[in-house]
All heavy atoms as TSV, in Angstrom:
chain	resi	resn	atom	element	x	y	z
A	1	MET	N	N	-7.780	-2.684	-25.336
A	1	MET	CA	C	-7.469	-2.596	-23.926
A	1	MET	C	C	-7.155	-1.161	-23.633
A	1	MET	O	O	-6.576	-0.378	-24.377
A	1	MET	CB	C	-6.300	-3.336	-23.585
A	1	MET	CG	C	-6.641	-4.793	-23.011
A	1	MET	SD	S	-5.238	-5.593	-22.172
A	1	MET	CE	C	-4.256	-6.077	-23.466
A	2	PRO	N	N	-7.662	-0.597	-22.459
A	2	PRO	CA	C	-7.405	0.740	-22.096
A	2	PRO	C	C	-5.852	0.997	-21.909
A	2	PRO	O	O	-5.203	0.034	-21.483
A	2	PRO	CB	C	-8.200	0.929	-20.816
A	2	PRO	CG	C	-8.927	-0.240	-20.606
A	2	PRO	CD	C	-8.452	-1.349	-21.496
A	3	LYS	N	N	-5.363	2.139	-22.235
A	3	LYS	CA	C	-4.001	2.497	-21.997
A	3	LYS	C	C	-3.970	3.678	-20.945
A	3	LYS	O	O	-4.659	4.559	-21.115
A	3	LYS	CB	C	-3.482	2.969	-23.376
A	3	LYS	CG	C	-2.065	2.386	-23.697
A	3	LYS	CD	C	-1.530	2.951	-24.998
A	3	LYS	CE	C	-0.173	2.578	-25.169
A	3	LYS	NZ	N	0.245	1.620	-26.118
A	4	HIS	N	N	-3.063	3.419	-19.984
A	4	HIS	CA	C	-2.942	4.461	-19.027
A	4	HIS	C	C	-1.542	4.935	-18.867
A	4	HIS	O	O	-0.598	4.064	-18.989
A	4	HIS	CB	C	-3.325	3.807	-17.701
A	4	HIS	CG	C	-4.639	3.341	-17.516
A	4	HIS	ND1	N	-5.824	4.166	-17.579
A	4	HIS	CD2	C	-5.198	1.966	-17.588
A	4	HIS	CE1	C	-7.026	3.307	-17.628
A	4	HIS	NE2	N	-6.592	2.079	-17.591
A	5	GLU	N	N	-1.329	6.147	-18.581
A	5	GLU	CA	C	0.063	6.658	-18.448
A	5	GLU	C	C	0.270	7.182	-16.903
A	5	GLU	O	O	-0.544	7.823	-16.385
A	5	GLU	CB	C	0.195	7.949	-19.320
A	5	GLU	CG	C	1.688	8.354	-19.373
A	5	GLU	CD	C	1.895	9.474	-20.367
A	5	GLU	OE1	O	0.937	9.807	-21.175
A	5	GLU	OE2	O	2.995	9.987	-20.380
A	6	PHE	N	N	1.372	6.722	-16.416
A	6	PHE	CA	C	1.722	6.966	-15.000
A	6	PHE	C	C	3.207	7.687	-15.065
A	6	PHE	O	O	3.998	7.399	-15.948
A	6	PHE	CB	C	1.915	5.741	-14.205
A	6	PHE	CG	C	0.628	5.093	-14.018
A	6	PHE	CD1	C	0.132	4.067	-14.976
A	6	PHE	CD2	C	-0.200	5.297	-12.927
A	6	PHE	CE1	C	-1.013	3.385	-14.725
A	6	PHE	CE2	C	-1.423	4.620	-12.697
A	6	PHE	CZ	C	-1.710	3.614	-13.702
A	7	SER	N	N	3.366	8.568	-14.147
A	7	SER	CA	C	4.673	9.107	-13.885
A	7	SER	C	C	5.194	8.481	-12.703
A	7	SER	O	O	4.663	8.392	-11.652
A	7	SER	CB	C	4.483	10.676	-13.574
A	7	SER	OG	O	5.728	11.214	-13.217
A	8	VAL	N	N	6.484	7.915	-12.888
A	8	VAL	CA	C	7.083	7.096	-11.781
A	8	VAL	C	C	8.444	7.665	-11.547
A	8	VAL	O	O	9.294	7.880	-12.547
A	8	VAL	CB	C	7.188	5.562	-12.134
A	8	VAL	CG1	C	7.802	4.819	-11.078
A	8	VAL	CG2	C	5.791	5.028	-12.443
A	9	ASP	N	N	8.723	7.948	-10.369
A	9	ASP	CA	C	10.086	8.647	-10.115
A	9	ASP	C	C	11.166	7.717	-10.100
A	9	ASP	O	O	11.788	7.221	-9.240
A	9	ASP	CB	C	10.069	9.199	-8.691
A	9	ASP	CG	C	11.309	10.120	-8.384
A	9	ASP	OD1	O	11.862	10.666	-9.338
A	9	ASP	OD2	O	11.594	10.310	-7.162
A	10	MET	N	N	11.608	7.355	-11.459
A	10	MET	CA	C	12.701	6.401	-11.722
A	10	MET	C	C	14.027	7.188	-12.111
A	10	MET	O	O	13.829	8.178	-12.908
A	10	MET	CB	C	12.370	5.576	-12.966
A	10	MET	CG	C	11.076	4.770	-12.754
A	10	MET	SD	S	10.690	3.813	-14.272
A	10	MET	CE	C	10.115	5.177	-15.399
A	11	THR	N	N	15.121	6.795	-11.605
A	11	THR	CA	C	16.320	7.533	-11.811
A	11	THR	C	C	17.386	6.696	-12.612
A	11	THR	O	O	18.361	7.153	-13.103
A	11	THR	CB	C	16.966	8.077	-10.568
A	11	THR	OG1	O	17.057	6.925	-9.667
A	11	THR	CG2	C	16.123	9.159	-9.934
A	12	CYS	N	N	17.211	5.317	-12.561
A	12	CYS	CA	C	18.212	4.503	-13.215
A	12	CYS	C	C	17.573	3.189	-13.763
A	12	CYS	O	O	16.452	2.948	-13.687
A	12	CYS	CB	C	19.304	4.113	-12.247
A	12	CYS	SG	S	18.565	3.128	-10.833
A	13	GLU	N	N	18.414	2.426	-14.423
A	13	GLU	CA	C	18.041	1.144	-15.004
A	13	GLU	C	C	17.466	0.270	-13.861
A	13	GLU	O	O	16.530	-0.566	-14.146
A	13	GLU	CB	C	19.236	0.416	-15.576
A	13	GLU	CG	C	18.940	-0.724	-16.620
A	13	GLU	CD	C	18.228	-0.125	-17.794
A	13	GLU	OE1	O	18.562	0.920	-18.316
A	13	GLU	OE2	O	17.379	-0.866	-18.359
A	14	GLY	N	N	17.959	0.281	-12.671
A	14	GLY	CA	C	17.478	-0.454	-11.544
A	14	GLY	C	C	16.012	-0.253	-11.269
A	14	GLY	O	O	15.206	-1.086	-10.971
A	15	CYS	N	N	15.714	1.091	-11.290
A	15	CYS	CA	C	14.357	1.567	-11.056
A	15	CYS	C	C	13.416	0.931	-12.066
A	15	CYS	O	O	12.297	0.457	-11.740
A	15	CYS	CB	C	14.263	3.009	-11.056
A	15	CYS	SG	S	15.257	3.870	-9.880
A	16	SER	N	N	13.822	1.091	-13.352
A	16	SER	CA	C	13.007	0.513	-14.431
A	16	SER	C	C	12.813	-0.984	-14.360
A	16	SER	O	O	11.723	-1.551	-14.577
A	16	SER	CB	C	13.352	0.974	-15.823
A	16	SER	OG	O	14.558	0.400	-16.164
A	17	ASN	N	N	13.910	-1.638	-13.876
A	17	ASN	CA	C	13.763	-3.205	-13.695
A	17	ASN	C	C	12.807	-3.412	-12.593
A	17	ASN	O	O	12.118	-4.443	-12.640
A	17	ASN	CB	C	15.175	-3.623	-13.354
A	17	ASN	CG	C	16.130	-3.665	-14.637
A	17	ASN	OD1	O	15.661	-3.499	-15.695
A	17	ASN	ND2	N	17.395	-3.815	-14.251
A	18	ALA	N	N	12.801	-2.604	-11.591
A	18	ALA	CA	C	11.731	-2.903	-10.413
A	18	ALA	C	C	10.362	-2.654	-10.929
A	18	ALA	O	O	9.498	-3.584	-10.600
A	18	ALA	CB	C	12.031	-1.901	-9.345
A	19	VAL	N	N	10.132	-1.676	-11.745
A	19	VAL	CA	C	8.811	-1.493	-12.367
A	19	VAL	C	C	8.478	-2.700	-13.246
A	19	VAL	O	O	7.350	-3.258	-13.216
A	19	VAL	CB	C	8.768	-0.217	-13.208
A	19	VAL	CG1	C	7.496	-0.095	-14.055
A	19	VAL	CG2	C	8.908	0.955	-12.313
A	20	THR	N	N	9.353	-3.136	-14.186
A	20	THR	CA	C	9.189	-4.338	-14.878
A	20	THR	C	C	8.780	-5.580	-14.171
A	20	THR	O	O	7.857	-6.345	-14.454
A	20	THR	CB	C	10.454	-4.650	-15.812
A	20	THR	OG1	O	10.647	-3.517	-16.580
A	20	THR	CG2	C	10.174	-5.781	-16.718
A	21	ARG	N	N	9.534	-5.737	-13.022
A	21	ARG	CA	C	9.301	-6.901	-12.172
A	21	ARG	C	C	7.971	-7.018	-11.664
A	21	ARG	O	O	7.171	-8.019	-11.666
A	21	ARG	CB	C	10.329	-6.906	-11.015
A	21	ARG	CG	C	10.814	-8.289	-10.635
A	21	ARG	CD	C	12.003	-8.344	-9.746
A	21	ARG	NE	N	12.234	-7.156	-8.915
A	21	ARG	CZ	C	13.245	-6.297	-9.138
A	21	ARG	NH1	N	14.135	-6.395	-10.098
A	21	ARG	NH2	N	13.480	-5.224	-8.305
A	22	VAL	N	N	7.459	-5.789	-11.047
A	22	VAL	CA	C	6.117	-5.775	-10.318
A	22	VAL	C	C	5.027	-5.844	-11.322
A	22	VAL	O	O	4.041	-6.617	-11.154
A	22	VAL	CB	C	6.018	-4.606	-9.381
A	22	VAL	CG1	C	6.954	-4.620	-8.244
A	22	VAL	CG2	C	5.938	-3.251	-10.131
A	23	LEU	N	N	5.195	-5.188	-12.523
A	23	LEU	CA	C	4.149	-5.216	-13.629
A	23	LEU	C	C	3.984	-6.668	-14.206
A	23	LEU	O	O	2.836	-7.097	-14.480
A	23	LEU	CB	C	4.368	-4.229	-14.669
A	23	LEU	CG	C	4.076	-2.807	-14.185
A	23	LEU	CD1	C	4.425	-1.851	-15.303
A	23	LEU	CD2	C	2.772	-2.574	-13.835
A	24	ASN	N	N	5.074	-7.370	-14.301
A	24	ASN	CA	C	4.980	-8.673	-14.948
A	24	ASN	C	C	4.224	-9.696	-14.051
A	24	ASN	O	O	3.708	-10.685	-14.544
A	24	ASN	CB	C	6.406	-9.225	-15.281
A	24	ASN	CG	C	6.931	-8.598	-16.534
A	24	ASN	OD1	O	6.289	-8.299	-17.450
A	24	ASN	ND2	N	8.257	-8.604	-16.606
A	25	LYS	N	N	4.208	-9.397	-12.777
A	25	LYS	CA	C	3.421	-10.364	-11.841
A	25	LYS	C	C	1.972	-10.249	-12.094
A	25	LYS	O	O	1.233	-11.123	-11.650
A	25	LYS	CB	C	3.873	-10.059	-10.444
A	25	LYS	CG	C	5.190	-10.410	-10.048
A	25	LYS	CD	C	5.576	-10.032	-8.622
A	25	LYS	CE	C	6.924	-10.526	-8.286
A	25	LYS	NZ	N	7.497	-10.071	-6.996
A	26	LEU	N	N	1.420	-9.101	-12.618
A	26	LEU	CA	C	0.070	-8.991	-12.867
A	26	LEU	C	C	-0.472	-9.855	-13.942
A	26	LEU	O	O	-1.572	-10.304	-13.933
A	26	LEU	CB	C	-0.239	-7.584	-13.200
A	26	LEU	CG	C	-0.220	-6.420	-12.140
A	26	LEU	CD1	C	-0.536	-5.100	-12.681
A	26	LEU	CD2	C	-1.296	-6.773	-11.115
A	27	GLY	N	N	0.399	-10.170	-14.885
A	27	GLY	CA	C	0.033	-11.047	-16.070
A	27	GLY	C	C	-0.919	-10.252	-16.959
A	27	GLY	O	O	-1.550	-9.231	-16.645
A	28	ASP	N	N	-1.112	-10.707	-18.231
A	28	ASP	CA	C	-1.993	-10.061	-19.303
A	28	ASP	C	C	-1.886	-8.695	-19.177
A	28	ASP	O	O	-2.791	-7.853	-19.113
A	28	ASP	CB	C	-3.411	-10.568	-19.018
A	28	ASP	CG	C	-4.233	-10.204	-20.171
A	28	ASP	OD1	O	-3.776	-10.213	-21.279
A	28	ASP	OD2	O	-5.468	-9.936	-19.986
A	29	ILE	N	N	-0.688	-8.120	-19.434
A	29	ILE	CA	C	-0.331	-6.686	-19.370
A	29	ILE	C	C	0.786	-6.349	-20.368
A	29	ILE	O	O	1.634	-7.075	-20.483
A	29	ILE	CB	C	0.012	-6.284	-17.953
A	29	ILE	CG1	C	0.107	-4.813	-17.712
A	29	ILE	CG2	C	1.208	-6.925	-17.507
A	29	ILE	CD1	C	0.182	-4.352	-16.332
A	30	GLN	N	N	0.660	-5.178	-20.981
A	30	GLN	CA	C	1.614	-4.758	-21.827
A	30	GLN	C	C	1.990	-3.329	-21.388
A	30	GLN	O	O	1.121	-2.564	-21.108
A	30	GLN	CB	C	1.171	-4.710	-23.320
A	30	GLN	CG	C	0.948	-5.931	-23.953
A	30	GLN	CD	C	0.462	-5.860	-25.423
A	30	GLN	OE1	O	-0.410	-5.047	-25.583
A	30	GLN	NE2	N	0.778	-6.794	-26.224
A	31	PHE	N	N	3.349	-3.104	-21.522
A	31	PHE	CA	C	3.744	-1.802	-21.018
A	31	PHE	C	C	5.082	-1.265	-21.658
A	31	PHE	O	O	5.757	-2.067	-22.104
A	31	PHE	CB	C	3.900	-1.781	-19.475
A	31	PHE	CG	C	4.853	-2.737	-18.838
A	31	PHE	CD1	C	6.170	-2.392	-18.691
A	31	PHE	CD2	C	4.490	-4.013	-18.659
A	31	PHE	CE1	C	7.100	-3.354	-18.207
A	31	PHE	CE2	C	5.343	-4.901	-18.082
A	31	PHE	CZ	C	6.738	-4.655	-17.815
A	32	GLU	N	N	5.170	0.030	-21.551
A	32	GLU	CA	C	6.426	0.669	-22.160
A	32	GLU	C	C	6.915	1.556	-21.046
A	32	GLU	O	O	6.195	2.342	-20.432
A	32	GLU	CB	C	6.166	1.548	-23.385
A	32	GLU	CG	C	5.667	0.841	-24.534
A	32	GLU	CD	C	5.181	1.789	-25.592
A	32	GLU	OE1	O	5.568	2.908	-25.634
A	32	GLU	OE2	O	4.208	1.321	-26.435
A	33	ILE	N	N	8.287	1.572	-20.774
A	33	ILE	CA	C	8.896	2.324	-19.821
A	33	ILE	C	C	9.745	3.408	-20.580
A	33	ILE	O	O	10.502	3.058	-21.335
A	33	ILE	CB	C	9.656	1.550	-18.852
A	33	ILE	CG1	C	8.833	0.553	-18.103
A	33	ILE	CG2	C	10.435	2.370	-17.938
A	33	ILE	CD1	C	9.710	-0.491	-17.243
A	34	ASP	N	N	9.511	4.684	-20.225
A	34	ASP	CA	C	10.327	5.725	-20.818
A	34	ASP	C	C	11.111	6.308	-19.681
A	34	ASP	O	O	10.691	7.271	-18.930
A	34	ASP	CB	C	9.284	6.825	-21.419
A	34	ASP	CG	C	10.074	7.938	-22.000
A	34	ASP	OD1	O	11.306	8.126	-21.866
A	34	ASP	OD2	O	9.371	8.841	-22.552
A	35	LEU	N	N	12.258	5.751	-19.399
A	35	LEU	CA	C	13.134	6.155	-18.319
A	35	LEU	C	C	13.449	7.636	-18.276
A	35	LEU	O	O	13.326	8.289	-17.322
A	35	LEU	CB	C	14.349	5.232	-18.183
A	35	LEU	CG	C	15.220	5.370	-17.075
A	35	LEU	CD1	C	14.475	5.263	-15.747
A	35	LEU	CD2	C	16.315	4.384	-17.143
A	36	PRO	N	N	13.893	8.114	-19.450
A	36	PRO	CA	C	14.362	9.646	-19.458
A	36	PRO	C	C	13.249	10.576	-19.030
A	36	PRO	O	O	13.519	11.510	-18.290
A	36	PRO	CB	C	14.851	9.977	-20.827
A	36	PRO	CG	C	15.162	8.559	-21.504
A	36	PRO	CD	C	14.227	7.577	-20.871
A	37	ASN	N	N	11.994	10.283	-19.434
A	37	ASN	CA	C	10.844	11.150	-18.995
A	37	ASN	C	C	10.089	10.571	-17.922
A	37	ASN	O	O	9.054	11.156	-17.462
A	37	ASN	CB	C	9.970	11.236	-20.326
A	37	ASN	CG	C	10.633	11.972	-21.395
A	37	ASN	OD1	O	11.244	13.081	-21.175
A	37	ASN	ND2	N	10.519	11.442	-22.560
A	38	LYS	N	N	10.565	9.597	-17.202
A	38	LYS	CA	C	9.984	8.940	-16.000
A	38	LYS	C	C	8.453	8.705	-16.228
A	38	LYS	O	O	7.703	8.891	-15.361
A	38	LYS	CB	C	10.139	9.890	-14.857
A	38	LYS	CG	C	11.562	10.272	-14.550
A	38	LYS	CD	C	11.753	11.095	-13.345
A	38	LYS	CE	C	13.247	11.299	-13.056
A	38	LYS	NZ	N	13.534	11.999	-11.778
A	39	LYS	N	N	8.224	8.101	-17.338
A	39	LYS	CA	C	6.820	7.682	-17.643
A	39	LYS	C	C	6.647	6.100	-17.936
A	39	LYS	O	O	7.540	5.525	-18.404
A	39	LYS	CB	C	6.351	8.379	-18.953
A	39	LYS	CG	C	6.449	9.820	-18.930
A	39	LYS	CD	C	5.033	10.469	-18.527
A	39	LYS	CE	C	5.115	11.920	-18.618
A	39	LYS	NZ	N	4.889	12.661	-17.478
A	40	VAL	N	N	5.523	5.606	-17.466
A	40	VAL	CA	C	5.266	4.193	-17.778
A	40	VAL	C	C	3.782	4.210	-18.400
A	40	VAL	O	O	2.781	4.720	-17.822
A	40	VAL	CB	C	5.175	3.347	-16.369
A	40	VAL	CG1	C	4.821	1.966	-16.704
A	40	VAL	CG2	C	6.513	3.443	-15.715
A	41	CYS	N	N	3.727	3.704	-19.673
A	41	CYS	CA	C	2.400	3.508	-20.259
A	41	CYS	C	C	2.042	2.041	-20.175
A	41	CYS	O	O	2.768	1.124	-20.526
A	41	CYS	CB	C	2.561	3.887	-21.720
A	41	CYS	SG	S	2.728	5.674	-21.911
A	42	ILE	N	N	0.794	1.819	-19.570
A	42	ILE	CA	C	0.351	0.493	-19.416
A	42	ILE	C	C	-0.872	0.140	-20.211
A	42	ILE	O	O	-1.823	0.969	-20.134
A	42	ILE	CB	C	0.127	0.325	-17.939
A	42	ILE	CG1	C	1.356	0.639	-17.167
A	42	ILE	CG2	C	-0.248	-1.150	-17.693
A	42	ILE	CD1	C	1.222	0.526	-15.582
A	43	ASP	N	N	-0.933	-0.915	-20.889
A	43	ASP	CA	C	-2.025	-1.481	-21.706
A	43	ASP	C	C	-2.566	-2.636	-20.850
A	43	ASP	O	O	-2.061	-3.681	-20.718
A	43	ASP	CB	C	-1.489	-2.005	-22.985
A	43	ASP	CG	C	-2.213	-1.395	-24.171
A	43	ASP	OD1	O	-3.239	-0.834	-23.996
A	43	ASP	OD2	O	-1.646	-1.712	-25.311
A	44	SER	N	N	-3.841	-2.356	-20.146
A	44	SER	CA	C	-4.281	-3.446	-19.265
A	44	SER	C	C	-5.756	-3.221	-18.967
A	44	SER	O	O	-6.280	-2.148	-18.994
A	44	SER	CB	C	-3.473	-3.339	-17.940
A	44	SER	OG	O	-3.980	-4.246	-16.975
A	45	GLU	N	N	-6.464	-4.315	-18.699
A	45	GLU	CA	C	-7.805	-4.327	-18.284
A	45	GLU	C	C	-7.894	-4.097	-16.724
A	45	GLU	O	O	-9.026	-3.916	-16.154
A	45	GLU	CB	C	-8.491	-5.745	-18.489
A	45	GLU	CG	C	-8.740	-5.917	-20.006
A	45	GLU	CD	C	-9.588	-4.973	-20.716
A	45	GLU	OE1	O	-10.389	-4.211	-20.029
A	45	GLU	OE2	O	-9.557	-4.882	-21.966
A	46	HIS	N	N	-6.755	-4.019	-16.008
A	46	HIS	CA	C	-6.789	-3.832	-14.594
A	46	HIS	C	C	-7.214	-2.425	-14.285
A	46	HIS	O	O	-6.988	-1.565	-15.193
A	46	HIS	CB	C	-5.331	-3.985	-13.923
A	46	HIS	CG	C	-4.929	-5.497	-14.032
A	46	HIS	ND1	N	-5.360	-6.384	-13.089
A	46	HIS	CD2	C	-4.042	-6.139	-14.764
A	46	HIS	CE1	C	-4.780	-7.608	-13.333
A	46	HIS	NE2	N	-4.066	-7.451	-14.384
A	47	SER	N	N	-7.820	-2.104	-13.091
A	47	SER	CA	C	-8.206	-0.889	-12.763
A	47	SER	C	C	-6.977	0.062	-12.544
A	47	SER	O	O	-5.936	-0.466	-12.259
A	47	SER	CB	C	-9.119	-0.902	-11.548
A	47	SER	OG	O	-8.217	-1.259	-10.345
A	48	VAL	N	N	-7.247	1.334	-12.595
A	48	VAL	CA	C	-6.163	2.285	-12.392
A	48	VAL	C	C	-5.696	2.175	-11.000
A	48	VAL	O	O	-4.482	2.210	-10.693
A	48	VAL	CB	C	-6.608	3.746	-12.633
A	48	VAL	CG1	C	-5.713	4.823	-12.168
A	48	VAL	CG2	C	-6.882	4.041	-14.001
A	49	ASP	N	N	-6.513	1.985	-9.956
A	49	ASP	CA	C	-6.081	1.772	-8.666
A	49	ASP	C	C	-5.181	0.567	-8.460
A	49	ASP	O	O	-4.221	0.641	-7.735
A	49	ASP	CB	C	-7.405	1.557	-7.716
A	49	ASP	CG	C	-8.120	2.979	-7.629
A	49	ASP	OD1	O	-7.564	3.970	-7.785
A	49	ASP	OD2	O	-9.317	2.838	-7.181
A	50	ALA	N	N	-5.530	-0.566	-9.145
A	50	ALA	CA	C	-4.688	-1.848	-9.022
A	50	ALA	C	C	-3.365	-1.611	-9.601
A	50	ALA	O	O	-2.312	-1.957	-9.011
A	50	ALA	CB	C	-5.372	-2.940	-9.773
A	51	LEU	N	N	-3.395	-0.773	-10.721
A	51	LEU	CA	C	-2.114	-0.514	-11.400
A	51	LEU	C	C	-1.202	0.445	-10.494
A	51	LEU	O	O	0.060	0.183	-10.269
A	51	LEU	CB	C	-2.286	0.159	-12.745
A	51	LEU	CG	C	-2.966	-0.722	-13.770
A	51	LEU	CD1	C	-3.265	0.084	-15.061
A	51	LEU	CD2	C	-2.054	-1.925	-14.047
A	52	MET	N	N	-1.857	1.407	-9.806
A	52	MET	CA	C	-1.225	2.372	-8.853
A	52	MET	C	C	-0.603	1.666	-7.789
A	52	MET	O	O	0.539	1.800	-7.486
A	52	MET	CB	C	-2.141	3.429	-8.368
A	52	MET	CG	C	-2.442	4.508	-9.259
A	52	MET	SD	S	-1.159	5.802	-9.406
A	52	MET	CE	C	-1.438	6.622	-7.850
A	53	GLU	N	N	-1.416	0.760	-7.150
A	53	GLU	CA	C	-0.925	-0.015	-6.092
A	53	GLU	C	C	0.273	-0.903	-6.383
A	53	GLU	O	O	1.165	-1.037	-5.593
A	53	GLU	CB	C	-1.977	-0.879	-5.424
A	53	GLU	CG	C	-3.067	-0.131	-4.662
A	53	GLU	CD	C	-2.424	0.815	-3.567
A	53	GLU	OE1	O	-1.679	0.309	-2.731
A	53	GLU	OE2	O	-2.690	2.021	-3.573
A	54	THR	N	N	0.247	-1.515	-7.539
A	54	THR	CA	C	1.294	-2.383	-8.046
A	54	THR	C	C	2.555	-1.502	-8.231
A	54	THR	O	O	3.724	-1.954	-7.826
A	54	THR	CB	C	0.967	-3.069	-9.336
A	54	THR	OG1	O	-0.250	-3.871	-9.019
A	54	THR	CG2	C	2.038	-4.013	-9.869
A	55	LEU	N	N	2.533	-0.400	-8.901
A	55	LEU	CA	C	3.669	0.490	-9.101
A	55	LEU	C	C	4.271	1.046	-7.862
A	55	LEU	O	O	5.459	1.108	-7.682
A	55	LEU	CB	C	3.257	1.617	-10.056
A	55	LEU	CG	C	3.022	1.293	-11.565
A	55	LEU	CD1	C	2.321	2.383	-12.230
A	55	LEU	CD2	C	4.250	0.863	-12.213
A	56	LYS	N	N	3.335	1.252	-6.867
A	56	LYS	CA	C	3.867	1.810	-5.595
A	56	LYS	C	C	4.684	0.708	-4.860
A	56	LYS	O	O	5.372	1.148	-3.995
A	56	LYS	CB	C	2.688	2.256	-4.688
A	56	LYS	CG	C	2.157	3.512	-5.164
A	56	LYS	CD	C	1.033	4.020	-4.308
A	56	LYS	CE	C	0.534	5.374	-4.838
A	56	LYS	NZ	N	-0.679	5.826	-4.000
A	57	LYS	N	N	4.561	-0.547	-5.213
A	57	LYS	CA	C	5.278	-1.650	-4.540
A	57	LYS	C	C	6.879	-1.510	-4.874
A	57	LYS	O	O	7.686	-2.063	-4.130
A	57	LYS	CB	C	4.958	-3.033	-4.967
A	57	LYS	CG	C	3.615	-3.352	-4.466
A	57	LYS	CD	C	3.196	-4.752	-5.018
A	57	LYS	CE	C	1.724	-5.082	-4.466
A	57	LYS	NZ	N	1.220	-6.353	-5.081
A	58	THR	N	N	7.177	-0.620	-5.861
A	58	THR	CA	C	8.609	-0.358	-6.189
A	58	THR	C	C	9.219	0.609	-5.145
A	58	THR	O	O	10.436	0.831	-5.085
A	58	THR	CB	C	8.840	0.291	-7.565
A	58	THR	OG1	O	8.069	1.513	-7.547
A	58	THR	CG2	C	8.196	-0.675	-8.677
A	59	GLY	N	N	8.353	1.288	-4.400
A	59	GLY	CA	C	8.868	2.185	-3.419
A	59	GLY	C	C	9.062	3.644	-4.021
A	59	GLY	O	O	9.539	4.460	-3.376
A	60	LYS	N	N	8.732	3.720	-5.267
A	60	LYS	CA	C	8.920	5.039	-5.984
A	60	LYS	C	C	7.651	5.865	-5.957
A	60	LYS	O	O	6.510	5.356	-5.610
A	60	LYS	CB	C	9.214	4.810	-7.509
A	60	LYS	CG	C	10.435	3.920	-7.722
A	60	LYS	CD	C	11.629	4.575	-7.345
A	60	LYS	CE	C	12.806	3.781	-7.461
A	60	LYS	NZ	N	13.937	4.144	-6.683
A	61	THR	N	N	7.810	7.157	-6.023
A	61	THR	CA	C	6.578	8.071	-6.079
A	61	THR	C	C	5.825	7.854	-7.481
A	61	THR	O	O	6.530	7.872	-8.504
A	61	THR	CB	C	6.963	9.582	-5.937
A	61	THR	OG1	O	7.743	9.684	-4.742
A	61	THR	CG2	C	5.856	10.462	-5.871
A	62	VAL	N	N	4.574	7.508	-7.359
A	62	VAL	CA	C	3.859	7.231	-8.537
A	62	VAL	C	C	2.606	8.240	-8.668
A	62	VAL	O	O	1.873	8.539	-7.734
A	62	VAL	CB	C	3.159	5.751	-8.500
A	62	VAL	CG1	C	2.362	5.502	-9.774
A	62	VAL	CG2	C	4.304	4.771	-8.320
A	63	THR	N	N	2.457	8.773	-9.907
A	63	THR	CA	C	1.354	9.745	-10.150
A	63	THR	C	C	0.595	9.240	-11.517
A	63	THR	O	O	1.208	8.855	-12.349
A	63	THR	CB	C	1.842	11.163	-10.461
A	63	THR	OG1	O	2.692	11.449	-9.434
A	63	THR	CG2	C	0.657	12.085	-10.401
A	64	TYR	N	N	-0.813	9.264	-11.373
A	64	TYR	CA	C	-1.450	8.890	-12.571
A	64	TYR	C	C	-1.599	10.200	-13.450
A	64	TYR	O	O	-2.096	11.166	-13.030
A	64	TYR	CB	C	-2.918	8.307	-12.090
A	64	TYR	CG	C	-3.665	7.894	-13.288
A	64	TYR	CD1	C	-3.314	6.976	-14.238
A	64	TYR	CD2	C	-5.001	8.509	-13.524
A	64	TYR	CE1	C	-4.097	6.565	-15.242
A	64	TYR	CE2	C	-5.789	8.118	-14.669
A	64	TYR	CZ	C	-5.335	7.094	-15.483
A	64	TYR	OH	O	-6.066	6.752	-16.550
A	65	VAL	N	N	-1.133	9.912	-14.656
A	65	VAL	CA	C	-1.197	11.169	-15.550
A	65	VAL	C	C	-2.515	11.129	-16.317
A	65	VAL	O	O	-3.099	12.112	-16.449
A	65	VAL	CB	C	-0.083	10.996	-16.737
A	65	VAL	CG1	C	-0.079	12.140	-17.617
A	65	VAL	CG2	C	1.365	11.001	-15.909
A	66	GLY	N	N	-3.000	10.019	-16.768
A	66	GLY	CA	C	-4.273	9.953	-17.395
A	66	GLY	C	C	-4.333	8.837	-18.500
A	66	GLY	O	O	-3.253	8.186	-18.716
A	67	PRO	N	N	-5.476	8.803	-19.193
A	67	PRO	CA	C	-5.596	7.812	-20.257
A	67	PRO	C	C	-4.669	8.296	-21.466
A	67	PRO	O	O	-4.498	9.351	-21.560
A	67	PRO	CB	C	-7.028	7.834	-20.666
A	67	PRO	CG	C	-7.659	8.912	-19.991
A	67	PRO	CD	C	-6.715	9.502	-18.924
A	68	LYS	N	N	-4.227	7.312	-22.141
A	68	LYS	CA	C	-3.309	7.584	-23.293
A	68	LYS	C	C	-4.008	7.489	-24.551
A	68	LYS	O	O	-4.798	6.620	-24.771
A	68	LYS	CB	C	-2.001	6.585	-23.169
A	68	LYS	CG	C	-1.058	6.868	-24.216
A	68	LYS	CD	C	0.060	7.792	-23.516
A	68	LYS	CE	C	1.131	7.903	-24.443
A	68	LYS	NZ	N	1.511	9.203	-24.826
């Protein structure tokens, strides 16, 4: 599965919980959240656009870093 890295403006545990909540709704997805570095690595067949839109539902600023 392709791995994608995103920068998400997370400042606390609540932010990372919001990211976890929206990503779990996609199903068939694996991800790691690196809160101190504000990075989310996602292992998924979903398109980058779909992942971006999902992450933006948290209300945070999201930037696509690139393939991992």
